[in-house]
C-alpha positions in Angstrom: -21.0 -8.8 17.9 -19.9 -10.5 14.6 -19.1 -7.3 12.7 -17.4 -5.8 15.7 -15.4 -8.9 16.4 -14.4 -9.2 12.7 -13.3 -5.5 12.7 -11.3 -6.0 16.0 -9.6 -9.1 14.6 -8.7 -7.4 11.3 -7.5 -4.3 13.2 -5.3 -6.5 15.4 -4.0 -8.4 12.4 -2.9 -5.1 10.8 -1.2 -4.0 14.0 0.7 -7.4 14.2 1.8 -7.1 10.6 2.9 -3.5 11.1 4.9 -4.4 14.2 6.2 -7.8 13.4 5.9 -8.4 9.7 5.4 -11.8 8.1 7.5 -13.8 10.6 5.5 -12.6 13.6 2.1 -13.0 12.0 -0.1 -15.8 13.3 -3.6 -16.5 14.5 -2.5 -16.9 18.1 -0.7 -13.6 18.2 -3.6 -11.8 16.4 -6.2 -13.3 18.8 -4.1 -12.1 21.7 -3.7 -8.6 20.2 -7.5 -8.5 19.6 -8.2 -9.5 23.2 -10.0 -12.6 22.1 -9.5 -16.3 22.6 -8.1 -18.1 19.6 -11.4 -20.0 19.2 -13.2 -16.8 18.6 -10.7 -15.8 15.9 -11.0 -19.2 14.2 -14.8 -18.9 14.3 -14.7 -15.8 12.2 -11.6 -16.7 10.2 -11.2 -20.5 10.1 -8.0 -20.4 8.1 -5.1 -18.1 8.0 -5.9 -17.2 4.4 -9.3 -16.0 5.4 -7.8 -13.6 7.8 -5.2 -12.5 5.2 -7.8 -11.9 2.6 -9.8 -9.9 5.1 -6.7 -7.8 5.8 -6.2 -7.3 2.1 -9.8 -6.3 1.6 -9.4 -3.7 4.4 -6.2 -2.4 2.8 -8.0 -2.1 -0.6 -10.8 -0.1 1.0 -8.3 2.1 2.8 -6.3 2.6 -0.4 -9.4 3.6 -2.3 -10.4 6.1 0.3 -6.9 7.5 0.7 -6.4 8.0 -3.0 -10.0 9.3 -3.5 -9.2 12.1 -1.0 -5.9 12.9 -2.7 -7.4 12.9 -6.2 -10.2 15.2 -5.1 -7.8 17.5 -3.4 -5.4 17.4 -6.4 -8.2 18.3 -8.9 -8.9 21.5 -7.0 -5.3 22.6 -7.0 -3.2 24.5 -9.6 -0.6 22.2 -11.3 2.4 23.2 -9.2 0.5 22.6 -5.9 -0.9 19.3 -7.3 2.6 18.2 -8.0 3.7 19.1 -4.5 0.7 17.1 -3.2 1.8 14.1 -5.3 5.3 14.5 -4.0 4.1 14.6 -0.4 2.0 11.4 -0.9 5.0 9.6 -2.5 7.3 10.8 0.4 4.8 9.5 3.0 4.4 6.1 1.3 8.1 5.6 1.0 8.9 6.6 4.6 6.1 4.4 6.0 8.0 1.3 7.1 4.7 -0.3 8.3 3.4 -0.4 4.7 6.5 -2.1 3.5 6.3 -4.8 6.2 2.7 -5.4 5.4 3.5 -5.7 1.6 6.3 -8.2 2.3 4.0 -10.3 4.6 1.2 -10.3 2.0 3.6 -11.3 -0.8 4.8 -14.2 1.3 1.3 -15.4 1.9 0.3 -14.9 -1.7 3.1 -17.1 -2.8 1.5 -20.0 -1.0 -2.2 -19.4 -1.5 -4.2 -18.7 -4.7 -7.0 -16.9 -2.8 -4.6 -14.6 -1.1 -2.8 -14.0 -4.4 -6.1 -13.0 -6.0 -6.9 -10.6 -3.1 -3.4 -9.1 -3.3 -3.7 -8.6 -7.1 -6.9 -6.7 -6.5 -5.2 -4.4 -4.1 -2.4 -3.9 -6.5 -4.9 -3.1 -9.3 -6.6 -0.6 -7.1 -3.3 1.1 -6.3 -2.4 1.2 -10.0 -5.8 2.8 -10.9 -5.4 5.4 -8.1 -1.8 6.2 -9.1 -2.9 6.6 -12.8 -5.6 9.1 -11.8 -3.1 11.0 -9.6 -0.6 11.1 -12.6 -3.3 12.0 -15.1 -2.6 8.8 -17.1 -4.4 5.6 -18.1 -4.1 2.7 -15.7 -2.6 0.6 -18.4 0.1 3.1 -19.3 3.5 1.4 -18.9 4.9 4.4 -17.0 2.2 3.9 -14.3 3.3 0.2 -14.0 6.9 1.3 -13.8 6.2 4.1 -11.3 4.2 1.7 -9.0 6.9 -0.9 -9.2 9.6 1.7 -8.4 7.6 2.9 -5.4 7.2 -0.6 -4.0 10.8 -1.3 -4.5 11.9 2.0 -2.9 9.5 1.3 0.0 11.1 -2.0 0.7 14.6 -0.5 0.3 13.7 2.2 2.8 12.6 -0.5 5.2 15.9 -2.3 4.9 18.3 0.7 4.7 16.7 4.1 5.0 18.3 6.8 2.9 19.6 10.0 4.3 17.2 12.9 4.0 19.3 14.4 1.1 19.4 11.1 -0.8 15.7 10.5 -0.2 14.9 14.0 -1.5 16.9 13.2 -4.6 14.9 10.0 -5.1 11.7 11.9 -4.8 12.8 14.6 -7.2 13.8 11.9 -9.8 10.5 10.2 -9.3 8.6 13.4 -9.8 10.7 14.2 -12.9 9.5 11.0 -14.6 6.1 12.6 -15.0 5.0 15.7 -16.7 1.4 16.5 -17.4 0.4 14.3 -20.5 0.1 17.4 -22.8 3.7 18.4 -22.0 5.3 15.1 -22.7 8.0 13.4 -20.6 10.8 15.3 -18.9 14.6 14.7 -19.4 14.6 12.2 -16.5 12.1 9.8 -18.1 13.4 6.2 -17.5 
């Protein structure tokens, strides 16, 4: 039961974060969403930070799996189709309001707890490594850092004030223009 209960609780925590963000995230609400008594939740996750770090670990695993699938698909495609795949992934990430809510909630928790901050930093490193592979660059490349920061910022902006389809397509085109295959060098729209 312990693995099943832990999985149910983390799944419920993600649903609460997606639906309500940081303000609505609490152990009582998560326990209710998981269909458990709060005592069961605190047995598995005695402190809120324990639950938050478990959520971050789940997100890291999911990000790794997601990007591994994209990278595998990308490597089998011709360059123009690979660029379209990258554009589709970026479009999906930016339009997914749930991800922005979760990021904001995790940032708020990380500000108050070192263990949560460490877990969040690991998730961010995983995302940077995955994006670097997708872009055919080194994870320490400053453009990868800039791209990831831009994606996070745009994701939050889309949560607060979604752009029209035309404006959103322009953002995606500009983002895509930042990157050319490493052997071709940067395009005119490099920041």
